[in-house]
PQR file with spaces between the fields and no chain letter, atoms N, CA, C, O and H, PARSE charges and radii, in Angstrom:
ATOM       1  N    MET     1      59.919  -59.359   13.232 -0.4000 1.5000
ATOM       2  CA   MET     1      59.950  -57.999   12.748 -0.0000 2.0000
ATOM       3  C    MET     1      61.300  -57.734   12.104  0.5500 1.7000
ATOM       4  O    MET     1      62.300  -58.375   12.429 -0.5500 1.4000
ATOM       5  N    HIS     2      61.309  -56.817   11.224 -0.4000 1.5000
ATOM       6  CA   HIS     2      62.549  -56.495   10.530 -0.0000 2.0000
ATOM       7  C    HIS     2      63.055  -55.108   10.894  0.5500 1.7000
ATOM       8  O    HIS     2      62.288  -54.204   11.224 -0.5500 1.4000
ATOM       9  H    HIS     2      60.498  -56.296   10.961  0.4000 1.0000
ATOM      10  N    TYR     3      64.344  -54.977   10.822 -0.4000 1.5000
ATOM      11  CA   TYR     3      65.011  -53.689   10.986 -0.0000 2.0000
ATOM      12  C    TYR     3      65.885  -53.501    9.767  0.5500 1.7000
ATOM      13  O    TYR     3      66.418  -54.473    9.231 -0.5500 1.4000
ATOM      14  H    TYR     3      64.967  -55.712   10.554  0.4000 1.0000
ATOM      15  N    PHE     4      66.039  -52.284    9.329 -0.4000 1.5000
ATOM      16  CA   PHE     4      66.960  -52.023    8.240 -0.0000 2.0000
ATOM      17  C    PHE     4      67.568  -50.648    8.423  0.5500 1.7000
ATOM      18  O    PHE     4      67.030  -49.809    9.146 -0.5500 1.4000
ATOM      19  H    PHE     4      65.606  -51.495    9.765  0.4000 1.0000
ATOM      20  N    ILE     5      68.686  -50.425    7.768 -0.4000 1.5000
ATOM      21  CA   ILE     5      69.390  -49.152    7.852 -0.0000 2.0000
ATOM      22  C    ILE     5      69.157  -48.400    6.546  0.5500 1.7000
ATOM      23  O    ILE     5      69.421  -48.925    5.465 -0.5500 1.4000
ATOM      24  H    ILE     5      69.123  -51.106    7.181  0.4000 1.0000
ATOM      25  N    GLN     6      68.669  -47.190    6.649 -0.4000 1.5000
ATOM      26  CA   GLN     6      68.490  -46.366    5.459 -0.0000 2.0000
ATOM      27  C    GLN     6      69.826  -45.728    5.130  0.5500 1.7000
ATOM      28  O    GLN     6      70.483  -45.185    6.018 -0.5500 1.4000
ATOM      29  H    GLN     6      68.455  -46.763    7.527  0.4000 1.0000
ATOM      30  N    SER     7      70.236  -45.782    3.887 -0.4000 1.5000
ATOM      31  CA   SER     7      71.541  -45.240    3.516 -0.0000 2.0000
ATOM      32  C    SER     7      71.588  -43.721    3.600  0.5500 1.7000
ATOM      33  O    SER     7      72.618  -43.165    3.980 -0.5500 1.4000
ATOM      34  H    SER     7      69.702  -46.223    3.166  0.4000 1.0000
ATOM      35  N    ALA     8      70.508  -43.039    3.258 -0.4000 1.5000
ATOM      36  CA   ALA     8      70.495  -41.577    3.301 -0.0000 2.0000
ATOM      37  C    ALA     8      70.378  -41.063    4.732  0.5500 1.7000
ATOM      38  O    ALA     8      70.827  -39.956    5.031 -0.5500 1.4000
ATOM      39  H    ALA     8      69.671  -43.491    2.949  0.4000 1.0000
ATOM      40  N    ASN     9      69.793  -41.839    5.597 -0.4000 1.5000
ATOM      41  CA   ASN     9      69.596  -41.453    6.990 -0.0000 2.0000
ATOM      42  C    ASN     9      69.972  -42.658    7.848  0.5500 1.7000
ATOM      43  O    ASN     9      69.102  -43.455    8.197 -0.5500 1.4000
ATOM      44  H    ASN     9      69.429  -42.738    5.354  0.4000 1.0000
ATOM      45  N    PRO    10      71.248  -42.807    8.193 -0.5600 1.5000
ATOM      46  CA   PRO    10      71.716  -44.059    8.816  0.2800 2.0000
ATOM      47  C    PRO    10      71.232  -44.273   10.246  0.5500 1.7000
ATOM      48  O    PRO    10      71.991  -44.117   11.202 -0.5500 1.4000
ATOM      49  N    LYS    11      69.983  -44.623   10.374 -0.4000 1.5000
ATOM      50  CA   LYS    11      69.438  -45.007   11.674 -0.0000 2.0000
ATOM      51  C    LYS    11      68.520  -46.197   11.458  0.5500 1.7000
ATOM      52  O    LYS    11      67.920  -46.327   10.391 -0.5500 1.4000
ATOM      53  H    LYS    11      69.366  -44.749    9.597  0.4000 1.0000
ATOM      54  N    PRO    12      68.403  -47.057   12.441 -0.5600 1.5000
ATOM      55  CA   PRO    12      67.549  -48.238   12.251  0.2800 2.0000
ATOM      56  C    PRO    12      66.083  -47.828   12.151  0.5500 1.7000
ATOM      57  O    PRO    12      65.626  -46.913   12.835 -0.5500 1.4000
ATOM      58  N    MET    13      65.382  -48.508   11.308 -0.4000 1.5000
ATOM      59  CA   MET    13      63.955  -48.251   11.124 -0.0000 2.0000
ATOM      60  C    MET    13      63.227  -49.574   11.366  0.5500 1.7000
ATOM      61  O    MET    13      63.554  -50.590   10.754 -0.5500 1.4000
ATOM      62  H    MET    13      65.753  -49.252   10.752  0.4000 1.0000
ATOM      63  N    HIS    14      62.260  -49.554   12.242 -0.4000 1.5000
ATOM      64  CA   HIS    14      61.476  -50.771   12.453 -0.0000 2.0000
ATOM      65  C    HIS    14      60.175  -50.674   11.669  0.5500 1.7000
ATOM      66  O    HIS    14      59.898  -49.666   11.018 -0.5500 1.4000
ATOM      67  H    HIS    14      61.994  -48.728   12.739  0.4000 1.0000
ATOM      68  N    ALA    15      59.405  -51.711   11.742 -0.4000 1.5000
ATOM      69  CA   ALA    15      58.165  -51.783   10.972 -0.0000 2.0000
ATOM      70  C    ALA    15      57.243  -50.612   11.291  0.5500 1.7000
ATOM      71  O    ALA    15      57.180  -50.145   12.428 -0.5500 1.4000
ATOM      72  H    ALA    15      59.630  -52.529   12.271  0.4000 1.0000
ATOM      73  N    LEU    16      56.544  -50.155   10.287 -0.4000 1.5000
ATOM      74  CA   LEU    16      55.544  -49.104   10.444 -0.0000 2.0000
ATOM      75  C    LEU    16      54.204  -49.734   10.828  0.5500 1.7000
ATOM      76  O    LEU    16      53.991  -50.923   10.590 -0.5500 1.4000
ATOM      77  H    LEU    16      56.595  -50.535    9.364  0.4000 1.0000
ATOM      78  N    PRO    17      53.309  -48.955   11.413 -0.5600 1.5000
ATOM      79  CA   PRO    17      51.987  -49.517   11.745  0.2800 2.0000
ATOM      80  C    PRO    17      51.288  -50.141   10.537  0.5500 1.7000
ATOM      81  O    PRO    17      50.610  -51.159   10.675 -0.5500 1.4000
ATOM      82  N    SER    18      51.445  -49.543    9.364 -0.4000 1.5000
ATOM      83  CA   SER    18      50.805  -50.097    8.160 -0.0000 2.0000
ATOM      84  C    SER    18      51.430  -51.420    7.740  0.5500 1.7000
ATOM      85  O    SER    18      50.765  -52.233    7.098 -0.5500 1.4000
ATOM      86  H    SER    18      51.996  -48.716    9.252  0.4000 1.0000
ATOM      87  N    GLU    19      52.700  -51.656    8.090 -0.4000 1.5000
ATOM      88  CA   GLU    19      53.349  -52.927    7.756 -0.0000 2.0000
ATOM      89  C    GLU    19      52.930  -54.043    8.711  0.5500 1.7000
ATOM      90  O    GLU    19      52.883  -55.209    8.320 -0.5500 1.4000
ATOM      91  H    GLU    19      53.240  -50.996    8.611  0.4000 1.0000
ATOM      92  N    VAL    20      52.627  -53.692    9.956 -0.4000 1.5000
ATOM      93  CA   VAL    20      52.176  -54.689   10.927 -0.0000 2.0000
ATOM      94  C    VAL    20      50.808  -55.229   10.509  0.5500 1.7000
ATOM      95  O    VAL    20      50.506  -56.401   10.736 -0.5500 1.4000
ATOM      96  H    VAL    20      52.665  -52.745   10.274  0.4000 1.0000
ATOM      97  N    LYS    21      49.993  -54.389    9.910 -0.4000 1.5000
ATOM      98  CA   LYS    21      48.669  -54.799    9.418 -0.0000 2.0000
ATOM      99  C    LYS    21      48.647  -54.717    7.886  0.5500 1.7000
ATOM     100  O    LYS    21      47.742  -54.126    7.298 -0.5500 1.4000
ATOM     101  H    LYS    21      50.238  -53.437    9.726  0.4000 1.0000
ATOM     102  N    LEU    22      49.656  -55.319    7.256 -0.4000 1.5000
ATOM     103  CA   LEU    22      49.836  -55.186    5.813 -0.0000 2.0000
ATOM     104  C    LEU    22      48.646  -55.729    5.009  0.5500 1.7000
ATOM     105  O    LEU    22      48.215  -55.089    4.049 -0.5500 1.4000
ATOM     106  H    LEU    22      50.391  -55.799    7.734  0.4000 1.0000
ATOM     107  N    HIS    23      48.122  -56.871    5.375 -0.4000 1.5000
ATOM     108  CA   HIS    23      46.982  -57.438    4.641 -0.0000 2.0000
ATOM     109  C    HIS    23      45.798  -56.476    4.672  0.5500 1.7000
ATOM     110  O    HIS    23      45.191  -56.197    3.638 -0.5500 1.4000
ATOM     111  H    HIS    23      48.471  -57.391    6.155  0.4000 1.0000
ATOM     112  N    THR    24      45.473  -55.972    5.858 -0.4000 1.5000
ATOM     113  CA   THR    24      44.362  -55.022    6.009 -0.0000 2.0000
ATOM     114  C    THR    24      44.636  -53.739    5.239  0.5500 1.7000
ATOM     115  O    THR    24      43.755  -53.232    4.544 -0.5500 1.4000
ATOM     116  H    THR    24      45.966  -56.199    6.698  0.4000 1.0000
ATOM     117  N    THR    25      45.849  -53.212    5.355 -0.4000 1.5000
ATOM     118  CA   THR    25      46.222  -51.974    4.670 -0.0000 2.0000
ATOM     119  C    THR    25      46.066  -52.104    3.164  0.5500 1.7000
ATOM     120  O    THR    25      45.504  -51.216    2.522 -0.5500 1.4000
ATOM     121  H    THR    25      46.564  -53.624    5.919  0.4000 1.0000
ATOM     122  N    LEU    26      46.558  -53.202    2.587 -0.4000 1.5000
ATOM     123  CA   LEU    26      46.457  -53.395    1.134 -0.0000 2.0000
ATOM     124  C    LEU    26      45.013  -53.601    0.693  0.5500 1.7000
ATOM     125  O    LEU    26      44.607  -53.102   -0.356 -0.5500 1.4000
ATOM     126  H    LEU    26      47.014  -53.924    3.108  0.4000 1.0000
ATOM     127  N    ASN    27      44.237  -54.333    1.490 -0.4000 1.5000
ATOM     128  CA   ASN    27      42.816  -54.524    1.159 -0.0000 2.0000
ATOM     129  C    ASN    27      42.069  -53.201    1.146  0.5500 1.7000
ATOM     130  O    ASN    27      41.243  -52.955    0.267 -0.5500 1.4000
ATOM     131  H    ASN    27      44.567  -54.738    2.342  0.4000 1.0000
ATOM     132  N    GLU    28      42.363  -52.342    2.130 -0.4000 1.5000
ATOM     133  CA   GLU    28      41.680  -51.050    2.211 -0.0000 2.0000
ATOM     134  C    GLU    28      42.116  -50.113    1.085  0.5500 1.7000
ATOM     135  O    GLU    28      41.313  -49.335    0.569 -0.5500 1.4000
ATOM     136  H    GLU    28      43.034  -52.542    2.844  0.4000 1.0000
ATOM     137  N    LYS    29      43.382  -50.192    0.711 -0.4000 1.5000
ATOM     138  CA   LYS    29      43.906  -49.275   -0.309 -0.0000 2.0000
ATOM     139  C    LYS    29      43.597  -49.739   -1.737  0.5500 1.7000
ATOM     140  O    LYS    29      43.228  -48.931   -2.589 -0.5500 1.4000
ATOM     141  H    LYS    29      44.034  -50.823    1.130  0.4000 1.0000
ATOM     142  N    TYR    30      43.749  -51.037   -1.992 -0.4000 1.5000
ATOM     143  CA   TYR    30      43.626  -51.536   -3.366 -0.0000 2.0000
ATOM     144  C    TYR    30      42.482  -52.505   -3.602  0.5500 1.7000
ATOM     145  O    TYR    30      42.195  -52.827   -4.755 -0.5500 1.4000
ATOM     146  H    TYR    30      44.048  -51.693   -1.299  0.4000 1.0000
ATOM     147  N    ALA    31      41.828  -52.976   -2.577 -0.4000 1.5000
ATOM     148  CA   ALA    31      40.754  -53.970   -2.640 -0.0000 2.0000
ATOM     149  C    ALA    31      41.345  -55.382   -2.680  0.5500 1.7000
ATOM     150  O    ALA    31      42.481  -55.584   -3.108 -0.5500 1.4000
ATOM     151  H    ALA    31      42.061  -52.714   -1.640  0.4000 1.0000
ATOM     152  N    ALA    32      40.566  -56.325   -2.237 -0.4000 1.5000
ATOM     153  CA   ALA    32      41.031  -57.711   -2.093 -0.0000 2.0000
ATOM     154  C    ALA    32      41.499  -58.317   -3.410  0.5500 1.7000
ATOM     155  O    ALA    32      42.387  -59.170   -3.402 -0.5500 1.4000
ATOM     156  H    ALA    32      39.643  -56.161   -1.889  0.4000 1.0000
ATOM     157  N    LYS    33      40.930  -57.904   -4.541 -0.4000 1.5000
ATOM     158  CA   LYS    33      41.312  -58.502   -5.827 -0.0000 2.0000
ATOM     159  C    LYS    33      42.764  -58.221   -6.197  0.5500 1.7000
ATOM     160  O    LYS    33      43.314  -58.893   -7.069 -0.5500 1.4000
ATOM     161  H    LYS    33      40.209  -57.211   -4.547  0.4000 1.0000
ATOM     162  N    TRP    34      43.389  -57.249   -5.557 -0.4000 1.5000
ATOM     163  CA   TRP    34      44.774  -56.891   -5.858 -0.0000 2.0000
ATOM     164  C    TRP    34      45.749  -57.939   -5.329  0.5500 1.7000
ATOM     165  O    TRP    34      46.819  -58.135   -5.904 -0.5500 1.4000
ATOM     166  H    TRP    34      42.942  -56.703   -4.848  0.4000 1.0000
ATOM     167  N    ILE    35      45.389  -58.613   -4.240 -0.4000 1.5000
ATOM     168  CA   ILE    35      46.271  -59.610   -3.621 -0.0000 2.0000
ATOM     169  C    ILE    35      46.037  -60.957   -4.306  0.5500 1.7000
ATOM     170  O    ILE    35      44.913  -61.458   -4.309 -0.5500 1.4000
ATOM     171  H    ILE    35      44.519  -58.454   -3.773  0.4000 1.0000
ATOM     172  N    PRO    36      47.093  -61.550   -4.889 -0.5600 1.5000
ATOM     173  CA   PRO    36      46.936  -62.854   -5.544  0.2800 2.0000
ATOM     174  C    PRO    36      46.432  -63.915   -4.555  0.5500 1.7000
ATOM     175  O    PRO    36      46.789  -63.899   -3.378 -0.5500 1.4000
ATOM     176  N    GLU    37      45.614  -64.818   -5.043 -0.4000 1.5000
ATOM     177  CA   GLU    37      45.019  -65.853   -4.191 -0.0000 2.0000
ATOM     178  C    GLU    37      46.066  -66.736   -3.531  0.5500 1.7000
ATOM     179  O    GLU    37      45.871  -67.187   -2.402 -0.5500 1.4000
ATOM     180  H    GLU    37      45.324  -64.831   -6.000  0.4000 1.0000
ATOM     181  N    ASP    38      47.183  -66.992   -4.224 -0.4000 1.5000
ATOM     182  CA   ASP    38      48.205  -67.881   -3.667 -0.0000 2.0000
ATOM     183  C    ASP    38      49.219  -67.156   -2.770  0.5500 1.7000
ATOM     184  O    ASP    38      50.176  -67.768   -2.296 -0.5500 1.4000
ATOM     185  H    ASP    38      47.341  -66.626   -5.141  0.4000 1.0000
ATOM     186  N    MET    39      49.012  -65.871   -2.543 -0.4000 1.5000
ATOM     187  CA   MET    39      49.916  -65.112   -1.679 -0.0000 2.0000
ATOM     188  C    MET    39      49.515  -65.312   -0.220  0.5500 1.7000
ATOM     189  O    MET    39      48.354  -65.124    0.143 -0.5500 1.4000
ATOM     190  H    MET    39      48.235  -65.374   -2.928  0.4000 1.0000
ATOM     191  N    THR    40      50.478  -65.691    0.611 -0.4000 1.5000
ATOM     192  CA   THR    40      50.198  -65.965    2.021 -0.0000 2.0000
ATOM     193  C    THR    40      50.431  -64.718    2.869  0.5500 1.7000
ATOM     194  O    THR    40      51.180  -64.750    3.846 -0.5500 1.4000
ATOM     195  H    THR    40      51.422  -65.843    0.317  0.4000 1.0000
ATOM     196  N    LEU    41      49.801  -63.654    2.497 -0.4000 1.5000
ATOM     197  CA   LEU    41      49.925  -62.374    3.189 -0.0000 2.0000
ATOM     198  C    LEU    41      48.910  -62.307    4.319  0.5500 1.7000
ATOM     199  O    LEU    41      47.727  -62.586    4.125 -0.5500 1.4000
ATOM     200  H    LEU    41      49.193  -63.628    1.704  0.4000 1.0000
ATOM     201  N    GLN    42      49.386  -61.932    5.506 -0.4000 1.5000
ATOM     202  CA   GLN    42      48.478  -61.794    6.642 -0.0000 2.0000
ATOM     203  C    GLN    42      48.991  -60.724    7.593  0.5500 1.7000
ATOM     204  O    GLN    42      50.161  -60.345    7.548 -0.5500 1.4000
ATOM     205  H    GLN    42      50.347  -61.705    5.664  0.4000 1.0000
ATOM     206  N    ASP    43      48.108  -60.245    8.447 -0.4000 1.5000
ATOM     207  CA   ASP    43      48.477  -59.275    9.467 -0.0000 2.0000
ATOM     208  C    ASP    43      49.184  -59.985   10.616  0.5500 1.7000
ATOM     209  O    ASP    43      48.952  -61.170   10.858 -0.5500 1.4000
ATOM     210  H    ASP    43      47.157  -60.552    8.484  0.4000 1.0000
ATOM     211  N    TYR    44      50.054  -59.251   11.327 -0.4000 1.5000
ATOM     212  CA   TYR    44      50.626  -59.790   12.553 -0.0000 2.0000
ATOM     213  C    TYR    44      49.493  -59.939   13.567  0.5500 1.7000
ATOM     214  O    TYR    44      48.542  -59.158   13.536 -0.5500 1.4000
ATOM     215  H    TYR    44      50.243  -58.289   11.130  0.4000 1.0000
ATOM     216  N    PRO    45      49.572  -60.909   14.451 -0.5600 1.5000
ATOM     217  CA   PRO    45      48.503  -61.092   15.429  0.2800 2.0000
ATOM     218  C    PRO    45      48.514  -60.050   16.552  0.5500 1.7000
ATOM     219  O    PRO    45      47.587  -59.995   17.361 -0.5500 1.4000
ATOM     220  N    LEU    46      49.565  -59.224   16.598 -0.4000 1.5000
ATOM     221  CA   LEU    46      49.673  -58.165   17.598 -0.0000 2.0000
ATOM     222  C    LEU    46      49.581  -56.810   16.920  0.5500 1.7000
ATOM     223  O    LEU    46      49.936  -56.666   15.750 -0.5500 1.4000
ATOM     224  H    LEU    46      50.318  -59.269   15.942  0.4000 1.0000
ATOM     225  N    SER    47      49.107  -55.829   17.652 -0.4000 1.5000
ATOM     226  CA   SER    47      49.019  -54.477   17.094 -0.0000 2.0000
ATOM     227  C    SER    47      50.369  -53.779   17.197  0.5500 1.7000
ATOM     228  O    SER    47      51.252  -54.222   17.932 -0.5500 1.4000
ATOM     229  H    SER    47      48.818  -55.946   18.602  0.4000 1.0000
ATOM     230  N    TYR    48      50.523  -52.699   16.464 -0.4000 1.5000
ATOM     231  CA   TYR    48      51.741  -51.900   16.542 -0.0000 2.0000
ATOM     232  C    TYR    48      51.932  -51.390   17.974  0.5500 1.7000
ATOM     233  O    TYR    48      53.054  -51.370   18.481 -0.5500 1.4000
ATOM     234  H    TYR    48      49.806  -52.339   15.867  0.4000 1.0000
ATOM     235  N    GLN    49      50.850  -50.981   18.620 -0.4000 1.5000
ATOM     236  CA   GLN    49      50.922  -50.465   19.980 -0.0000 2.0000
ATOM     237  C    GLN    49      51.441  -51.525   20.956  0.5500 1.7000
ATOM     238  O    GLN    49      52.141  -51.199   21.915 -0.5500 1.4000
ATOM     239  H    GLN    49      49.939  -50.997   18.209  0.4000 1.0000
ATOM     240  N    GLU    50      51.101  -52.777   20.714 -0.4000 1.5000
ATOM     241  CA   GLU    50      51.599  -53.859   21.565 -0.0000 2.0000
ATOM     242  C    GLU    50      53.075  -54.155   21.304  0.5500 1.7000
ATOM     243  O    GLU    50      53.798  -54.553   22.217 -0.5500 1.4000
ATOM     244  H    GLU    50      50.532  -53.042   19.935  0.4000 1.0000
ATOM     245  N    LEU    51      53.522  -53.966   20.072 -0.4000 1.5000
ATOM     246  CA   LEU    51      54.912  -54.251   19.700 -0.0000 2.0000
ATOM     247  C    LEU    51      55.872  -53.106   19.979  0.5500 1.7000
ATOM     248  O    LEU    51      57.064  -53.339   20.181 -0.5500 1.4000
ATOM     249  H    LEU    51      52.934  -53.643   19.330  0.4000 1.0000
ATOM     250  N    GLU    52      55.380  -51.882   19.995 -0.4000 1.5000
ATOM     251  CA   GLU    52      56.236  -50.702   20.106 -0.0000 2.0000
ATOM     252  C    GLU    52      57.165  -50.719   21.313  0.5500 1.7000
ATOM     253  O    GLU    52      58.323  -50.331   21.163 -0.5500 1.4000
ATOM     254  H    GLU    52      54.412  -51.693   19.831  0.4000 1.0000
ATOM     255  N    PRO    53      56.732  -51.146   22.512 -0.5600 1.5000
ATOM     256  CA   PRO    53      57.672  -51.192   23.639  0.2800 2.0000
ATOM     257  C    PRO    53      58.873  -52.108   23.375  0.5500 1.7000
ATOM     258  O    PRO    53      59.971  -51.848   23.866 -0.5500 1.4000
ATOM     259  N    TYR    54      58.665  -53.172   22.605 -0.4000 1.5000
ATOM     260  CA   TYR    54      59.755  -54.087   22.287 -0.0000 2.0000
ATOM     261  C    TYR    54      60.698  -53.484   21.250  0.5500 1.7000
ATOM     262  O    TYR    54      61.908  -53.703   21.311 -0.5500 1.4000
ATOM     263  H    TYR    54      57.772  -53.384   22.206  0.4000 1.0000
ATOM     264  N    PHE    55      60.154  -52.726   20.299 -0.4000 1.5000
ATOM     265  CA   PHE    55      61.006  -51.986   19.370 -0.0000 2.0000
ATOM     266  C    PHE    55      61.900  -51.037   20.156  0.5500 1.7000
ATOM     267  O    PHE    55      63.105  -50.958   19.916 -0.5500 1.4000
ATOM     268  H    PHE    55      59.171  -52.547   20.249  0.4000 1.0000
ATOM     269  N    ASP    56      61.299  -50.323   21.091 -0.4000 1.5000
ATOM     270  CA   ASP    56      62.026  -49.357   21.915 -0.0000 2.0000
ATOM     271  C    ASP    56      63.123  -50.044   22.724  0.5500 1.7000
ATOM     272  O    ASP    56      64.256  -49.566   22.769 -0.5500 1.4000
ATOM     273  H    ASP    56      60.320  -50.386   21.286  0.4000 1.0000
ATOM     274  N    LYS    57      62.789  -51.157   23.358 -0.4000 1.5000
ATOM     275  CA   LYS    57      63.765  -51.891   24.171 -0.0000 2.0000
ATOM     276  C    LYS    57      64.913  -52.401   23.304  0.5500 1.7000
ATOM     277  O    LYS    57      66.076  -52.295   23.695 -0.5500 1.4000
ATOM     278  H    LYS    57      61.868  -51.546   23.321  0.4000 1.0000
ATOM     279  N    PHE    58      64.601  -52.948   22.141 -0.4000 1.5000
ATOM     280  CA   PHE    58      65.633  -53.446   21.231 -0.0000 2.0000
ATOM     281  C    PHE    58      66.589  -52.324   20.838  0.5500 1.7000
ATOM     282  O    PHE    58      67.805  -52.516   20.814 -0.5500 1.4000
ATOM     283  H    PHE    58      63.657  -53.034   21.824  0.4000 1.0000
ATOM     284  N    GLU    59      66.040  -51.165   20.532 -0.4000 1.5000
ATOM     285  CA   GLU    59      66.883  -50.040   20.124 -0.0000 2.0000
ATOM     286  C    GLU    59      67.783  -49.588   21.273  0.5500 1.7000
ATOM     287  O    GLU    59      68.923  -49.185   21.039 -0.5500 1.4000
ATOM     288  H    GLU    59      65.052  -51.009   20.551  0.4000 1.0000
ATOM     289  N    LYS    60      67.293  -49.648   22.495 -0.4000 1.5000
ATOM     290  CA   LYS    60      68.116  -49.277   23.652 -0.0000 2.0000
ATOM     291  C    LYS    60      69.174  -50.334   23.941  0.5500 1.7000
ATOM     292  O    LYS    60      70.326  -49.993   24.207 -0.5500 1.4000
ATOM     293  H    LYS    60      66.367  -49.975   22.685  0.4000 1.0000
ATOM     294  N    VAL    61      68.804  -51.603   23.894 -0.4000 1.5000
ATOM     295  CA   VAL    61      69.751  -52.692   24.161 -0.0000 2.0000
ATOM     296  C    VAL    61      70.881  -52.701   23.131  0.5500 1.7000
ATOM     297  O    VAL    61      72.034  -52.959   23.473 -0.5500 1.4000
ATOM     298  H    VAL    61      67.867  -51.879   23.678  0.4000 1.0000
ATOM     299  N    CYS    62      70.555  -52.425   21.900 -0.4000 1.5000
ATOM     300  CA   CYS    62      71.553  -52.436   20.818 -0.0000 2.0000
ATOM     301  C    CYS    62      72.232  -51.083   20.621  0.5500 1.7000
ATOM     302  O    CYS    62      73.006  -50.892   19.684 -0.5500 1.4000
ATOM     303  H    CYS    62      69.618  -52.215   21.622  0.4000 1.0000
ATOM     304  N    SER    63      71.931  -50.159   21.512 -0.4000 1.5000
ATOM     305  CA   SER    63      72.530  -48.806   21.451 -0.0000 2.0000
ATOM     306  C    SER    63      72.254  -48.106   20.132  0.5500 1.7000
ATOM     307  O    SER    63      73.127  -47.436   19.580 -0.5500 1.4000
ATOM     308  H    SER    63      71.302  -50.314   22.274  0.4000 1.0000
ATOM     309  N    THR    64      71.051  -48.262   19.635 -0.4000 1.5000
ATOM     310  CA   THR    64      70.683  -47.575   18.400 -0.0000 2.0000
ATOM     311  C    THR    64      69.718  -46.437   18.669  0.5500 1.7000
ATOM     312  O    THR    64      69.204  -45.820   17.736 -0.5500 1.4000
ATOM     313  H    THR    64      70.342  -48.806   20.083  0.4000 1.0000
ATOM     314  N    ALA    65      69.469  -46.155   19.945 -0.4000 1.5000
ATOM     315  CA   ALA    65      68.573  -45.060   20.328 -0.0000 2.0000
ATOM     316  C    ALA    65      69.222  -44.270   21.442  0.5500 1.7000
ATOM     317  O    ALA    65      70.099  -44.778   22.142 -0.5500 1.4000
ATOM     318  H    ALA    65      69.886  -46.656   20.703  0.4000 1.0000
ATOM     319  N    GLY    66      68.804  -43.049   21.609 -0.4000 1.5000
ATOM     320  CA   GLY    66      69.337  -42.213   22.678 -0.0000 2.0000
ATOM     321  C    GLY    66      70.520  -41.377   22.215  0.5500 1.7000
ATOM     322  O    GLY    66      70.752  -41.227   21.016 -0.5500 1.4000
ATOM     323  H    GLY    66      68.092  -42.636   21.041  0.4000 1.0000
ATOM     324  N    LYS    67      71.271  -40.831   23.173 -0.4000 1.5000
ATOM     325  CA   LYS    67      72.405  -39.989   22.864 -0.0000 2.0000
ATOM     326  C    LYS    67      73.574  -40.786   22.333  0.5500 1.7000
ATOM     327  O    LYS    67      73.804  -41.923   22.745 -0.5500 1.4000
ATOM     328  H    LYS    67      71.083  -40.953   24.148  0.4000 1.0000
ATOM     329  N    SER    68      74.296  -40.198   21.436 -0.4000 1.5000
ATOM     330  CA   SER    68      75.519  -40.797   20.908 -0.0000 2.0000
ATOM     331  C    SER    68      76.586  -40.759   21.982  0.5500 1.7000
ATOM     332  O    SER    68      76.630  -39.816   22.772 -0.5500 1.4000
ATOM     333  H    SER    68      74.109  -39.274   21.102  0.4000 1.0000
ATOM     334  N    ALA    69      77.449  -41.762   22.029 -0.4000 1.5000
ATOM     335  CA   ALA    69      78.549  -41.776   22.981 -0.0000 2.0000
ATOM     336  C    ALA    69      79.482  -40.589   22.729  0.5500 1.7000
ATOM     337  O    ALA    69      80.082  -40.060   23.664 -0.5500 1.4000
ATOM     338  H    ALA    69      77.414  -42.528   21.387  0.4000 1.0000
ATOM     339  N    ALA    70      79.602  -40.174   21.472 -0.4000 1.5000
ATOM     340  CA   ALA    70      80.446  -39.046   21.113 -0.0000 2.0000
ATOM     341  C    ALA    70      79.866  -37.727   21.627  0.5500 1.7000
ATOM     342  O    ALA    70      80.598  -36.751   21.796 -0.5500 1.4000
ATOM     343  H    ALA    70      79.114  -40.604   20.712  0.4000 1.0000
ATOM     344  N    ALA    71      78.556  -37.697   21.876 -0.4000 1.5000
ATOM     345  CA   ALA    71      77.904  -36.481   22.344 -0.0000 2.0000
ATOM     346  C    ALA    71      78.186  -36.202   23.816  0.5500 1.7000
ATOM     347  O    ALA    71      77.902  -35.114   24.316 -0.5500 1.4000
ATOM     348  H    ALA    71      77.962  -38.489   21.738  0.4000 1.0000
ATOM     349  N    GLY    72      78.738  -37.179   24.493 -0.4000 1.5000
ATOM     350  CA   GLY    72      79.114  -36.952   25.880 -0.0000 2.0000
ATOM     351  C    GLY    72      78.224  -37.607   26.796  0.5500 1.7000
ATOM     352  O    GLY    72      78.407  -37.512   28.010 -0.5500 1.4000
ATOM     353  H    GLY    72      78.969  -38.063   24.087  0.4000 1.0000
C-alpha cells in the first residue's frame, strides 16, 4: 500500500477503497475495453475493510494520527 503527503493538506493519505479494487472500479466506470490488454492491473486480494485496521495501526505507530504533541 502507498502513503503520500498532500501539499495543500499535510497529512498522510492511504489508499482509498476504490484504489484497493482499482481493476473492478475502472471496469465498472469505463468498461473493460478501456484497460489495455498488456496492462497488469488487478485488485488487491484483501478488501479495504480488512486493510483498514493496519492503516490505522501504521498511522499510530508513525505518530501521524491522533493529537499533536504541541496540543498538549
